[in-house]
Rosetta silent file (secondary structure, phi, psi, omega in degrees, C-alpha in Angstrom):
SEQUENCE: MSAMVLVWRMWGHVILSAVLAIPVAVLAARLLARRRAALGHPHPARTAYADIAMIVATLPWLWMVLTPGSGTEGVNLVPFRDLAAVLRAPAATAIVQVGGNLLVFAALGALLPVRSARFARLWSVALVAAAASVTVEALQFGLRLHRVSSIDDVLLNTAGAVLAAIMTLRWHAARTAARTVPR
SCORE:     score description
SCORE:     0.000 S_00000001
   1 L     0.000  134.371 -177.872   89.165   66.929   84.137 S_00000001
   2 L   -72.234  158.725 -179.204   92.917   67.567   84.145 S_00000001
   3 H   -62.240  -37.725 -178.636   94.360   70.662   85.806 S_00000001
   4 H   -67.614  -38.922  177.424   95.683   71.956   82.485 S_00000001
   5 H   -65.220  -41.907  177.781   92.271   71.689   80.823 S_00000001
   6 H   -62.496  -42.923  177.622   90.735   73.510   83.779 S_00000001
   7 H   -59.902  -44.686 -179.811   93.382   76.242   83.555 S_00000001
   8 H   -63.648  -42.270  179.376   92.654   76.666   79.845 S_00000001
   9 H   -63.430  -39.718 -178.060   88.890   76.846   80.457 S_00000001
  10 H   -76.829  -39.480 -167.946   89.349   79.414   83.228 S_00000001
  11 H  -124.612    8.497 -179.602   92.140   81.506   81.715 S_00000001
  12 H   -56.960  -38.157  179.671   92.324   80.724   78.002 S_00000001
  13 H   -65.242  -32.847  178.147   90.862   84.128   77.146 S_00000001
  14 H   -70.909  -44.073  179.735   93.619   85.830   79.149 S_00000001
  15 H   -62.519  -45.501  179.031   96.323   83.770   77.457 S_00000001
  16 H   -62.297  -43.313  177.700   94.856   84.464   74.021 S_00000001
  17 H   -60.269  -41.526  179.621   94.605   88.199   74.794 S_00000001
  18 H   -63.976  -42.347  179.536   98.237   88.258   75.889 S_00000001
  19 H   -66.096  -42.184  179.838   99.401   86.556   72.708 S_00000001
  20 H   -67.866  -21.731  179.481   97.328   88.891   70.535 S_00000001
  21 H   -78.115  -13.791 -175.175   98.839   91.888   72.368 S_00000001
  22 H   -59.685  -48.899  179.182  102.379   91.014   71.265 S_00000001
  23 H   -61.343  -38.080  177.336  102.314   92.791   67.861 S_00000001
  24 H   -64.582  -39.988  179.527  100.808   95.891   69.478 S_00000001
  25 H   -65.138  -41.272  178.670  103.471   95.738   72.191 S_00000001
  26 H   -62.827  -44.597  177.480  106.288   95.504   69.633 S_00000001
  27 H   -61.429  -45.230  179.332  104.899   98.515   67.782 S_00000001
  28 H   -61.281  -41.409  179.528  104.519  100.454   71.036 S_00000001
  29 H   -65.283  -41.482  178.517  108.104   99.637   72.047 S_00000001
  30 H   -62.699  -44.093  179.477  109.445  100.748   68.656 S_00000001
  31 H   -65.746  -41.314  178.771  107.538  104.031   68.856 S_00000001
  32 H   -64.964  -40.938  178.023  108.629  104.593   72.458 S_00000001
  33 H   -62.743  -42.097  178.064  112.268  103.867   71.540 S_00000001
  34 H   -61.554  -44.020  179.617  112.048  106.333   68.662 S_00000001
  35 H   -63.742  -44.542  179.973  110.598  108.997   70.943 S_00000001
  36 H   -65.016  -37.294  177.905  113.260  108.401   73.601 S_00000001
  37 H   -63.183  -42.172  179.303  116.008  108.546   70.962 S_00000001
  38 H   -63.453  -29.076  179.665  114.656  111.885   69.731 S_00000001
  39 L   -87.602   -0.374  177.238  114.792  113.164   73.322 S_00000001
  40 L    83.941   20.801  178.556  118.411  112.067   73.673 S_00000001
  41 L   -62.801  138.124 -176.320  117.853  109.155   76.050 S_00000001
  42 L   -66.870  -28.752 -179.187  121.110  107.199   76.491 S_00000001
  43 L  -137.528   66.982 -172.048  119.560  103.738   75.918 S_00000001
  44 H   -63.704  -43.595 -175.942  116.251  104.293   74.121 S_00000001
  45 H   -70.890  -47.614 -177.725  115.689  100.843   72.640 S_00000001
  46 H   -58.992  -45.989 -177.302  116.745   98.808   75.681 S_00000001
  47 H   -71.858  -37.042 -179.822  114.595  100.803   78.091 S_00000001
  48 H   -65.559  -47.541 -179.998  111.590  101.014   75.757 S_00000001
  49 H   -65.953  -38.200  178.139  111.504   97.285   75.055 S_00000001
  50 H   -64.916  -44.691 -179.716  112.069   96.463   78.733 S_00000001
  51 H   -60.241  -50.450 -177.487  109.271   98.813   79.856 S_00000001
  52 H   -66.319  -41.576 -179.999  106.736   97.496   77.369 S_00000001
  53 H   -64.668  -39.006  176.952  107.693   93.845   77.929 S_00000001
  54 H   -59.994  -43.792 -178.609  107.362   94.221   81.716 S_00000001
  55 H   -66.458  -51.896 -174.946  103.876   95.638   81.290 S_00000001
  56 H   -65.785  -34.473 -178.414  102.663   93.185   78.648 S_00000001
  57 H   -84.372  -17.082 -179.969  104.071   90.132   80.419 S_00000001
  58 H   -96.085  -34.528 -176.758  102.808   91.118   83.885 S_00000001
  59 H   -56.255  -42.631  178.952   99.293   92.355   83.093 S_00000001
  60 H   -59.684  -38.613  178.952   97.830   88.929   82.200 S_00000001
  61 H   -66.270  -41.202  178.240   98.969   87.545   85.561 S_00000001
  62 H   -65.515  -37.666  176.397   97.492   90.531   87.390 S_00000001
  63 H   -57.957  -44.989 -178.434   94.260   90.066   85.442 S_00000001
  64 H   -67.093  -47.061 -173.748   94.123   86.456   86.658 S_00000001
  65 H   -77.653  -15.875  177.505   94.957   87.088   90.315 S_00000001
  66 L  -103.714   10.429  173.381   92.627   90.079   90.583 S_00000001
  67 L   -84.538  135.483  179.416   89.664   88.275   89.013 S_00000001
  68 L   -55.834  137.467  178.024   87.067   87.284   91.605 S_00000001
  69 L   -97.731 -175.601  179.064   87.376   83.681   92.696 S_00000001
  70 L  -117.568    5.566 -177.584   84.786   81.278   93.955 S_00000001
  71 L   -89.003 -161.707  179.563   86.639   80.148   97.055 S_00000001
  72 L   -87.868  154.373  175.692   86.770   81.403  100.570 S_00000001
  73 L   -93.575  157.697  176.184   88.216   84.734  101.574 S_00000001
  74 E   165.116  177.421  178.191   90.857   85.117  104.176 S_00000001
  75 E  -131.015  133.137  174.999   94.363   86.100  105.120 S_00000001
  76 E  -123.842  111.775  179.570   97.186   83.722  105.916 S_00000001
  77 L  -103.399    9.614  179.062  100.262   85.288  107.484 S_00000001
  78 L   -93.875  111.620 -177.473  101.851   81.974  108.514 S_00000001
  79 L   -59.586  139.685  174.179  104.697   81.258  106.089 S_00000001
  80 L    72.831    0.332  177.553  104.633   77.953  104.185 S_00000001
  81 H   -67.307  -52.671  179.822  101.185   76.846  105.456 S_00000001
  82 H   -67.291  -37.724  179.432   99.424   77.321  102.124 S_00000001
  83 H   -62.390  -41.210  177.808  102.458   76.123  100.196 S_00000001
  84 H   -62.175  -41.015  178.808  102.513   72.872  102.195 S_00000001
  85 H   -65.394  -41.012  179.139   98.820   72.325  101.415 S_00000001
  86 H   -64.547  -39.942 -178.489   99.396   72.984   97.700 S_00000001
  87 H   -70.936  -18.091  174.565  102.309   70.558   97.621 S_00000001
  88 H   -85.047  -12.737  179.763  100.053   67.853   99.115 S_00000001
  89 L   -74.086  171.620  175.529   97.552   68.374   96.276 S_00000001
  90 L   -54.308  150.003 -174.659   97.764   66.442   92.994 S_00000001
  91 H   -54.157  -43.365 -178.781  100.964   67.164   91.061 S_00000001
  92 H   -62.313  -39.987  178.243   99.229   69.086   88.273 S_00000001
  93 H   -64.931  -44.501  179.376   97.546   71.391   90.801 S_00000001
  94 H   -62.181  -41.883 -179.757  100.838   71.981   92.609 S_00000001
  95 H   -63.672  -45.165 -179.839  102.611   72.750   89.329 S_00000001
  96 H   -64.449  -45.883 -177.578   99.924   75.213   88.243 S_00000001
  97 H   -67.634  -50.849 -178.606   99.765   76.937   91.644 S_00000001
  98 H   -68.936  -47.158  179.507  103.492   77.139   92.350 S_00000001
  99 H   -59.639  -44.544  178.563  104.435   77.789   88.724 S_00000001
 100 H   -60.309  -44.929  179.535  101.801   80.485   88.350 S_00000001
 101 H   -65.958  -34.553  177.255  102.932   82.273   91.501 S_00000001
 102 H   -68.118  -27.734 -176.199  106.566   82.117   90.386 S_00000001
 103 H   -89.305  -14.491 -174.417  105.600   83.712   87.050 S_00000001
 104 L   -52.709  -50.687 -179.131  103.439   86.612   88.308 S_00000001
 105 L  -113.747   24.191  179.056  106.354   89.054   88.609 S_00000001
 106 H   -63.786  -43.415  179.605  108.958   87.118   86.613 S_00000001
 107 H   -63.318  -40.512  176.655  108.950   89.649   83.757 S_00000001
 108 H   -60.036  -48.011 -179.583  109.367   92.463   86.254 S_00000001
 109 H   -65.224  -38.261 -178.755  112.285   90.658   87.880 S_00000001
 110 H   -71.026  -37.779 -169.857  113.907   89.748   84.585 S_00000001
 111 H  -103.259  -19.757  177.984  113.627   93.168   82.975 S_00000001
 112 H   -58.011  -45.453  178.271  113.843   95.714   85.787 S_00000001
 113 H   -69.700  -26.561  176.250  117.629   95.223   86.071 S_00000001
 114 H   -72.017  -36.245 -177.686  117.933   95.337   82.275 S_00000001
 115 H   -69.160  -42.513 -173.455  115.929   98.563   82.298 S_00000001
 116 L  -147.155  134.749  177.928  117.908  100.394   84.977 S_00000001
 117 H   -61.776  -23.352  177.371  121.224   99.918   86.752 S_00000001
 118 H   -58.235  -26.343 -176.718  119.437  100.986   89.959 S_00000001
 119 H  -110.102   23.415 -177.772  117.816   97.567   90.022 S_00000001
 120 L   -79.462   -7.153  176.237  120.859   95.498   89.046 S_00000001
 121 L   -97.222  140.155 -176.102  121.173   94.061   92.557 S_00000001
 122 H   -61.776  -34.611 -179.481  119.006   91.084   93.424 S_00000001
 123 H   -65.498  -32.803  179.103  117.903   92.562   96.744 S_00000001
 124 H   -71.629  -36.538  174.719  116.455   95.611   94.956 S_00000001
 125 H   -63.554  -43.683 -179.918  114.495   93.341   92.599 S_00000001
 126 H   -60.876  -42.197  179.595  113.299   91.374   95.636 S_00000001
 127 H   -63.898  -44.953  179.597  112.121   94.560   97.379 S_00000001
 128 H   -64.178  -45.837 -179.548  110.190   95.795   94.347 S_00000001
 129 H   -64.259  -41.332  178.657  108.638   92.372   93.713 S_00000001
 130 H   -64.122  -43.070  179.069  107.712   91.922   97.375 S_00000001
 131 H   -63.089  -43.236  178.271  106.116   95.375   97.500 S_00000001
 132 H   -63.706  -41.457 -179.177  104.162   94.681   94.306 S_00000001
 133 H   -67.334  -42.146  176.541  103.074   91.292   95.618 S_00000001
 134 H   -60.907  -39.113  177.872  101.964   92.674   98.987 S_00000001
 135 H   -61.701  -44.721  179.140   99.952   95.274   97.062 S_00000001
 136 H   -63.198  -45.231  179.880   98.244   92.556   95.005 S_00000001
 137 H   -63.518  -39.176  177.212   97.467   90.463   98.088 S_00000001
 138 H   -64.791  -39.694  176.732   96.058   93.544   99.857 S_00000001
 139 H   -64.238  -42.079  178.035   93.897   94.280   96.806 S_00000001
 140 H   -57.725  -42.963 -179.687   92.620   90.699   96.740 S_00000001
 141 H   -73.433  -48.746 -176.370   91.568   91.050  100.356 S_00000001
 142 H   -64.460  -33.956  179.620   90.349   94.649  100.207 S_00000001
 143 L   -86.277    1.232  179.600   88.299   94.115   97.071 S_00000001
 144 L    50.731   60.786 -175.612   86.753   90.972   98.562 S_00000001
 145 L   -89.920   11.489 -179.146   87.629   88.834   95.566 S_00000001
 146 L    57.258   47.401  177.026   86.890   85.531   97.339 S_00000001
 147 L  -133.493  157.539  175.920   90.567   84.629   97.398 S_00000001
 148 E   -92.185  124.069  175.104   92.974   83.901  100.213 S_00000001
 149 E   -86.988  116.411 -169.921   95.636   86.574  100.624 S_00000001
 150 E  -126.825  140.259  174.011   98.704   84.610  101.610 S_00000001
 151 H   -62.334  -29.361  178.763  102.248   85.356  102.663 S_00000001
 152 H   -64.449  -35.584  175.815  103.205   82.274  100.649 S_00000001
 153 H   -63.814  -41.779  178.061  102.023   84.025   97.473 S_00000001
 154 H   -61.328  -45.128 -179.366  104.254   86.983   98.353 S_00000001
 155 H   -63.089  -45.191 -179.588  107.207   84.642   98.933 S_00000001
 156 H   -68.876  -41.476  177.853  106.658   82.751   95.657 S_00000001
 157 H   -60.501  -43.322 -179.868  106.032   85.913   93.618 S_00000001
 158 H   -67.338  -43.915  178.416  109.230   87.445   95.021 S_00000001
 159 H   -60.272  -40.843  178.633  111.234   84.256   94.467 S_00000001
 160 H   -62.728  -41.133  178.505  110.032   84.128   90.856 S_00000001
 161 H   -65.175  -42.700 -179.865  111.144   87.717   90.242 S_00000001
 162 H   -66.963  -43.563  177.818  114.578   87.074   91.778 S_00000001
 163 H   -61.014  -40.183  178.321  115.050   83.831   89.820 S_00000001
 164 H   -66.804  -37.238  176.945  114.123   85.655   86.610 S_00000001
 165 H   -63.844  -38.727  177.507  116.594   88.439   87.466 S_00000001
 166 H   -62.161  -37.835 -178.388  119.308   85.824   87.902 S_00000001
 167 H   -68.704  -20.776 -179.454  118.459   84.468   84.455 S_00000001
 168 L  -108.059   17.980 -178.116  119.041   87.894   82.871 S_00000001
 169 H   -51.127  -41.643 -175.954  122.274   88.752   84.705 S_00000001
 170 H   -66.527  -17.832 -179.131  124.278   88.994   81.489 S_00000001
 171 H  -106.062    5.155 -177.264  121.971   91.721   80.152 S_00000001
 172 L   -58.285  144.792 -176.119  121.706   93.845   83.286 S_00000001
 173 H   -60.215  -35.910 -178.545  121.992   97.579   82.711 S_00000001
 174 H   -62.747  -40.983  179.163  124.893   97.996   85.146 S_00000001
 175 H   -70.063  -40.281  178.889  127.040   95.588   83.129 S_00000001
 176 H   -64.122  -43.881  179.927  125.975   97.167   79.855 S_00000001
 177 H   -63.794  -38.910 -179.074  126.705  100.648   81.212 S_00000001
 178 H   -64.536  -34.121 -179.463  130.125   99.533   82.479 S_00000001
 179 H   -75.661  -22.547 -176.369  131.082   98.288   79.001 S_00000001
 180 H   -97.851   -3.750  179.741  130.078  101.565   77.324 S_00000001
 181 L   -75.761  126.321  178.316  131.912  103.896   79.715 S_00000001
 182 L   -64.240  144.174 -179.352  134.991  105.398   78.005 S_00000001
 183 L   -99.940    0.000    0.000  138.249  104.538   79.726 S_00000001
């Protein structure tokens, strides 16, 4: 059985749920933007859509990584050990594992700087993503989910968030705010 078929069998319900949540998320963002506008928020639509998109795009990944596994439990604090093992696996497995870890906090990394100028620097995105990832790995271990809590997951999750932030540089809040400041 191919890795992609296995991924669909294991996580198809999560993917389907995420897709079905999109119309609800759009409605929620519109309502939140309207509420923020009524309260005089300076950027109601941008912040509302960023907030809702971060949540909707991150929750499916958290659902997957916090679902009990069938493997062994453990902690690996040696950087690149697990990553080296994954890269020796069949290509499809490596793509799913590395790609999945890069995507866990990608929405957070892409939209946090769009949401707030406070997070317009890549190091601040990296700190938030690393903290979130360490929290997830600690939960995997603490909840005894039969998963390996690995520093490599933290590194890949953080790298994915930073790469996504780089991809949204042109929309970062600091740049948007700088263009709207009267001279």
